[in-house]
C-alpha positions as CSV (number, residue, x, y, z in Angstrom):
1,M,2.3,-3.9,2.8
2,G,0.4,-0.3,2.8
3,Y,0.8,1.8,6.0
4,V,-1.0,5.3,7.2
5,S,-0.6,7.0,10.0
6,A,-2.4,6.7,13.2
7,R,-5.7,7.9,13.5
8,G,-4.9,11.4,15.5
9,G,-2.1,11.9,13.2
10,L,1.3,13.4,15.2
11,D,-0.6,14.7,18.1
12,A,-2.1,11.2,18.9
13,I,1.2,9.8,18.5
14,R,3.1,12.6,20.8
15,A,0.3,12.3,23.7
16,A,0.5,8.2,23.5
17,E,4.5,8.7,24.0
18,K,3.8,11.5,27.1
19,L,1.6,8.9,28.6
20,V,4.2,6.5,28.9
21,R,6.3,9.2,30.5
22,T,3.6,10.7,32.8
23,K,2.4,7.2,34.3
24,R,6.4,6.3,35.4
25,L,7.2,9.5,36.7
26,V,4.1,9.7,38.6
27,S,5.6,9.2,42.0
28,D,9.7,10.1,41.5
29,S,9.7,7.9,45.1
30,N,9.4,4.6,43.5
31,W,11.2,5.2,40.5
32,L,14.4,3.0,40.2
33,E,17.9,4.6,40.2
34,E,20.0,3.5,37.5
35,E,22.5,2.0,40.7
36,Q,19.6,0.2,42.2
37,I,19.5,-1.4,38.2
38,L,22.7,-2.5,38.3
39,D,22.9,-3.8,41.5
40,K,19.9,-5.9,42.2
41,L,19.4,-6.5,38.2
42,R,22.8,-7.7,37.6
43,L,21.6,-10.8,35.3
44,L,19.3,-8.6,33.2
45,V,21.6,-5.9,32.6
46,D,24.0,-8.5,31.3
47,R,21.3,-10.2,29.2
48,V,20.8,-6.7,28.0
49,M,24.1,-6.0,27.0
50,G,24.9,-9.1,25.2
51,E,21.9,-8.9,22.9
52,A,22.7,-5.5,22.2
53,G,26.4,-6.1,21.5
54,L,27.4,-3.3,23.6
55,W,28.9,-3.3,26.7
56,E,28.2,-0.5,29.0
57,P,26.4,-1.4,32.3
58,Q,25.6,2.4,32.7
59,L,24.3,2.9,29.4
60,A,21.7,-0.4,29.7
61,S,20.8,0.2,33.2
62,K,19.2,3.5,31.7
63,A,17.7,1.8,28.8
64,I,16.2,-0.9,30.9
65,R,14.4,2.3,33.2
66,Q,13.3,3.7,29.9
67,S,11.8,0.7,29.0
68,E,10.3,-0.2,31.8
69,G,12.2,-3.6,32.4
70,D,11.2,-4.9,28.6
71,A,14.3,-6.3,27.8
72,T,13.6,-6.6,24.1
73,E,12.8,-2.6,24.0
74,A,15.9,-2.1,25.9
75,V,18.5,-3.9,23.5
76,H,16.5,-2.1,20.9
77,L,17.4,1.1,22.7
78,L,20.9,0.1,23.0
79,R,21.7,-0.8,19.7
80,A,20.0,1.9,18.2
81,Y,22.5,4.6,20.6
82,R,25.4,2.5,19.6
83,S,24.9,3.0,15.8
84,T,25.3,6.8,16.6
85,L,28.6,6.4,17.8
86,P,32.1,6.1,15.9
87,R,34.3,3.5,15.5
88,L,37.3,4.8,16.8
89,T,39.8,1.8,16.9
90,Y,39.7,-1.9,16.7
91,S,40.2,-3.8,19.9
92,E,43.2,-6.5,20.1
93,A,42.8,-9.8,20.0
94,T,42.7,-11.3,23.8
95,D,43.9,-14.9,25.1
96,V,40.7,-15.7,27.4
97,D,43.6,-17.8,29.1
98,D,44.3,-14.3,30.6
99,A,41.1,-13.7,31.9
100,Q,40.7,-13.7,36.2
101,V,38.0,-16.5,36.8
102,M,35.4,-15.9,39.4
103,R,33.6,-19.2,38.5
104,R,34.6,-22.3,37.0
105,I,32.9,-25.9,37.1
106,V,34.0,-29.1,35.2
107,P,31.2,-31.1,35.1
108,A,32.6,-33.8,32.8
109,F,35.3,-34.8,35.6
110,Q,35.7,-34.8,39.2
111,R,39.4,-34.1,39.6
112,V,40.5,-31.7,36.9
113,P,43.8,-29.4,37.3
114,G,43.1,-26.3,39.2
115,N,40.2,-25.9,41.5
116,Q,36.3,-25.9,40.9
117,L,35.1,-22.2,41.8
118,L,31.5,-22.8,42.6
119,G,31.4,-18.6,42.7
120,R,28.4,-16.8,42.7
121,S,25.3,-19.5,42.3
122,V,22.2,-21.0,42.8
123,D,22.5,-24.2,40.8
124,Y,23.2,-26.5,43.7
125,T,20.2,-25.0,46.2
126,A,16.0,-25.6,45.8
127,R,14.4,-22.9,44.5
128,F,12.3,-21.5,47.1
129,L,10.5,-18.1,47.3
130,E,12.3,-15.8,50.0
131,R,9.7,-14.2,52.1
132,T,11.8,-12.7,54.5
133,A,15.3,-11.4,54.7
134,D,18.3,-13.6,55.2
135,A,19.9,-12.8,58.8
136,D,23.2,-14.7,57.5
137,A,23.0,-13.3,54.0
138,R,23.0,-9.5,55.5
139,E,25.9,-10.6,58.1
140,E,28.5,-11.8,54.9
141,A,27.3,-8.7,53.3
142,E,28.2,-6.8,55.8
143,K,31.8,-8.7,56.0
144,L,31.9,-8.0,52.2
145,R,31.2,-4.6,52.2
146,G,34.0,-4.5,54.9
147,A,36.5,-6.0,52.7
148,E,36.0,-3.6,50.0
149,R,36.6,-0.9,52.1
150,G,39.6,-2.4,53.1
151,I,38.8,-3.5,56.8
152,V,39.6,-6.8,55.7
153,E,42.9,-7.6,54.2
154,E,42.5,-9.9,51.1
155,K,45.6,-12.4,49.7
156,S,45.7,-12.3,46.5
157,P,45.1,-15.9,44.8
158,P,47.9,-17.7,43.0
159,A,48.2,-17.6,39.2
160,E,46.7,-21.3,38.9
161,E,43.6,-20.2,40.7
162,I,42.7,-16.9,38.7
163,S,43.3,-18.8,34.9
164,P,43.4,-22.7,35.8
165,R,44.6,-25.4,33.3
166,R,41.6,-25.7,31.0
167,L,40.0,-29.6,31.0
168,I,40.7,-29.8,27.1
169,D,44.1,-29.1,27.3
170,L,43.8,-32.7,29.8
171,L,41.9,-34.3,26.9
172,R,44.4,-32.9,24.4
173,D,47.4,-34.4,26.2
174,M,45.6,-37.4,26.1
175,D,45.1,-37.6,22.5
176,M,41.6,-37.5,22.9
177,L,40.2,-34.5,20.7
178,I,39.6,-34.0,16.9
179,D,42.2,-30.6,16.3
180,R,39.6,-28.4,14.5
181,R,42.5,-25.2,15.3
182,R,43.4,-23.2,12.4
183,T,46.4,-22.6,11.2
184,D,45.7,-19.3,9.6
185,D,44.0,-16.2,11.2
186,P,41.1,-14.9,9.1
187,E,39.9,-11.8,9.9
188,P,36.5,-12.1,12.0
189,F,33.5,-11.9,10.4
190,D,31.9,-8.4,11.4
191,I,28.2,-8.4,11.8
192,T,27.9,-5.1,12.7
193,R,28.4,-3.9,9.3
194,T,27.7,-7.0,6.8
195,P,24.4,-9.0,7.4
196,A,25.7,-12.8,8.1
197,R,23.5,-15.3,5.2
198,P,24.5,-18.9,5.1
199,P,26.8,-20.6,4.3
200,A,28.9,-18.2,7.0
201,P,32.2,-18.6,8.7
202,R,32.4,-19.9,11.6
203,S,33.1,-16.4,13.3
204,A,29.8,-15.1,12.1
205,L,28.0,-18.0,13.7
206,L,29.4,-17.5,17.0
207,S,29.2,-13.7,16.8
208,S,25.6,-14.1,15.7
209,M,24.5,-16.5,18.4
210,S,26.4,-14.0,21.1
211,R,24.1,-11.6,20.4
212,A,21.0,-13.5,19.7
213,D,17.7,-13.6,22.1
214,T,18.9,-16.0,25.0
215,G,15.2,-17.6,24.9
216,A,15.5,-18.2,21.3
217,L,19.1,-19.7,21.4
218,V,17.7,-22.0,24.3
219,N,15.0,-22.8,21.9
220,Q,17.2,-23.6,18.7
221,W,19.5,-25.9,21.2
222,Y,16.5,-27.9,22.6
223,R,14.9,-28.6,19.4
224,N,18.3,-29.8,18.4
225,I,19.2,-32.4,20.9
226,L,16.0,-33.9,20.8
227,G,15.5,-36.8,18.9
228,P,12.5,-37.8,16.9
229,D,11.8,-40.5,19.5
230,G,11.3,-37.9,22.2
231,Y,14.7,-38.6,24.2
232,L,17.7,-36.2,24.2
233,H,21.1,-36.5,23.0
234,E,23.9,-36.9,25.1
235,V,25.3,-33.4,26.0
236,T,28.2,-32.8,28.1
237,L,29.8,-29.8,29.7
238,G,33.2,-29.6,29.8
239,E,34.0,-26.6,31.2
240,V,32.0,-23.1,32.4
241,R,33.4,-20.3,33.1
242,H,32.6,-16.7,34.4
243,A,35.7,-14.5,34.3
244,T,37.3,-11.0,33.8
245,L,39.1,-10.1,30.6
246,P,41.1,-7.2,29.4
247,L,39.9,-4.9,26.6
248,N,43.5,-3.9,25.3
249,V,43.8,-1.9,22.2
250,R,46.6,-0.2,20.2
251,H,47.9,3.5,21.3
252,P,47.5,6.0,19.0
253,V,50.4,7.6,19.5
254,S,53.0,5.1,20.9
255,G,51.5,2.3,19.1
256,D,51.9,0.2,22.5
257,V,48.9,-2.1,23.5
258,V,47.2,-0.7,26.6
259,T,44.1,-2.0,28.6
260,V,41.4,0.2,28.5
261,S,38.6,-1.7,30.3
262,H,37.8,-5.0,31.7
263,I,34.6,-6.7,30.5
264,R,33.5,-9.8,31.9
265,V,31.9,-13.0,30.3
266,S,30.5,-16.2,30.4
267,E,32.7,-18.8,28.3
268,V,31.7,-22.6,27.6
269,E,33.3,-25.5,26.3
270,A,31.4,-28.7,25.3
271,I,32.2,-32.0,24.5
272,E,30.7,-34.1,21.8
273,D,30.6,-38.0,21.3
274,L,31.8,-38.7,18.1
275,E,30.1,-41.5,16.9
276,G,29.0,-41.4,13.3
277,I,30.1,-43.5,10.0
278,D,32.5,-40.9,9.0
279,E,33.8,-39.8,12.3
280,D,37.0,-40.7,14.5
281,R,34.9,-42.8,17.1
282,T,38.3,-42.8,19.6
283,R,38.1,-39.2,20.3
284,F,36.0,-36.0,21.1
285,D,34.7,-33.2,19.3
286,V,34.6,-29.7,20.8
287,G,32.3,-26.7,20.8
288,Y,32.6,-23.1,22.2
289,G,30.4,-20.7,23.3
290,L,31.5,-17.1,24.8
291,C,28.9,-14.0,25.2
292,F,28.9,-11.0,27.2
293,G,28.2,-10.6,31.0
294,H,27.1,-13.5,33.5
295,N,24.5,-15.5,31.1
296,E,25.7,-19.2,31.3
297,R,22.4,-20.3,29.8
298,K,23.5,-18.8,26.5
299,A,27.1,-19.9,26.4
300,I,26.0,-23.5,27.0
301,A,23.5,-23.1,23.8
302,M,26.2,-21.3,21.8
303,A,28.8,-24.1,22.4
304,N,26.5,-27.1,21.4
305,L,25.0,-25.4,18.4
306,D,28.6,-24.7,17.7
307,I,29.4,-28.4,17.3
308,A,25.6,-28.8,15.9
309,C,26.6,-26.7,13.0
310,H,29.9,-28.3,12.1
311,R,28.4,-31.8,11.9
312,D,25.2,-30.7,9.7
313,A,27.6,-29.2,7.5
314,G,24.7,-27.3,5.9
315,K,22.3,-30.5,5.3
316,T,19.3,-29.1,7.2
317,Q,18.3,-25.3,7.9
318,L,20.0,-25.0,11.1
319,E,22.7,-22.7,10.1
320,Q,20.0,-20.6,8.3
321,S,18.1,-20.8,11.4
322,L,20.4,-19.7,13.8
323,L,21.4,-17.0,11.4
324,L,18.0,-15.5,10.6
325,T,15.7,-16.4,13.6
326,T,17.2,-16.0,16.6
327,D,18.1,-12.1,16.9
328,A,15.3,-10.4,19.4
329,L,15.3,-7.2,16.9
330,D,14.6,-9.1,13.6
331,S,11.8,-11.2,14.9
332,A,10.3,-8.7,17.5
333,G,10.2,-6.2,15.1
334,F,8.5,-8.2,12.6
335,L,5.7,-9.0,15.3
336,E,5.7,-5.5,16.7
337,H,4.9,-3.9,13.4
338,L,1.4,-6.1,12.9
339,K,0.1,-3.5,15.5
340,L,0.8,-0.5,13.1
341,P,-1.9,0.1,10.9
342,H,-2.8,-2.1,7.9
343,Y,-5.8,-0.3,6.6
344,V,-4.7,-0.1,3.3
345,T,-3.6,-3.7,3.2
346,F,-6.4,-5.3,4.9
347,R,-9.3,-3.3,2.4
348,S,-7.2,-4.4,-0.5
349,M,-7.8,-8.5,1.2
350,I,-11.5,-7.6,1.1
351,E,-11.9,-6.3,-2.0
352,R,-10.2,-9.0,-3.8
353,K,-12.6,-11.7,-1.5
354,L,-15.3,-9.6,-2.5
355,A,-14.4,-9.6,-6.1
356,V,-14.4,-13.5,-5.9
357,R,-17.6,-14.0,-4.6
358,K,-19.3,-11.4,-7.2
359,M,-17.6,-13.3,-9.9
360,R,-18.8,-16.7,-8.3
361,S,-22.2,-15.7,-8.3
362,N,-22.0,-14.1,-11.6
363,E,-21.0,-17.5,-12.6
364,A,-23.7,-19.5,-10.9
365,S,-26.3,-16.8,-12.4
366,A,-25.0,-17.7,-15.5
367,H,-25.1,-21.6,-14.9
368,D,-28.7,-21.2,-13.9
369,G,-30.0,-19.2,-17.0
370,A,-28.5,-21.9,-19.2
């Protein structure tokens, strides 16, 4: 493709960027503070961090503010910034059973080991637009602030409530699961250094989905479960969790494993009913999804697509589609580039069509003369 500079050159480009900055700073009183974005737009912050592959809430809020709420642009800003950072070390593998659970629901079983914890969710209420402030909510918020200041004494929950036993452990005890756990410990695929291309290991597929655009991933999931007859295939979620995980690294001097931070994740285990001719119909299979922040929508899609790719085994283009078309920057970048000047490209297209038209005209004239 042929590109040329925008008409007006560098001065026009600088003026366009200056207009963006001027418009958003026209009134300082209306300019959102980063702390406001962190507190009030928490799900957007989590989504941007997940799709950028960088856990840093402050930088994510700064990117959202700079991009004026454009999530894809904020992801672009974060990834560009991350590319400038040195890689100091690698984190140690973390056992997700060490997570401190803030939300845990088990749709598949009524009574499971450990308690169900609804946590912060509107899944069970009607969607009504709130026109006035909720007095009860304000009262509860004041109590919560008091608790955070130490006015209200909190009791530490027992260990089994912080990280309750998983449903799949119960199913394993019942010998109801296909065991796809590996005895070896392969090095995970690093998608930040090497593009993942099919056929790819499971770690590459899961990493790519965890960084994929949420909407694109949900679309792929929906297309996968929607049969050609228009009916949805049966989908069962074993467990949905929102939890805090420790981030551990090895100390460069002492060599000890130390916790340097904590990150929040959404984790999902999806159950698939095996009914294929060559499958063990007495058991279930389990898919797994985990992503940054509170983004259950993405984690659910991940877990179901994890199973789908395993069962598909390369027979269709599902894996290729997940690896090559769900990244927000790849797809949006190609779309955005269409706005760049394509004068040379389009002029050559016009010239080709004029040449074809002239050739046909000459052929018609020659035929008439004959």
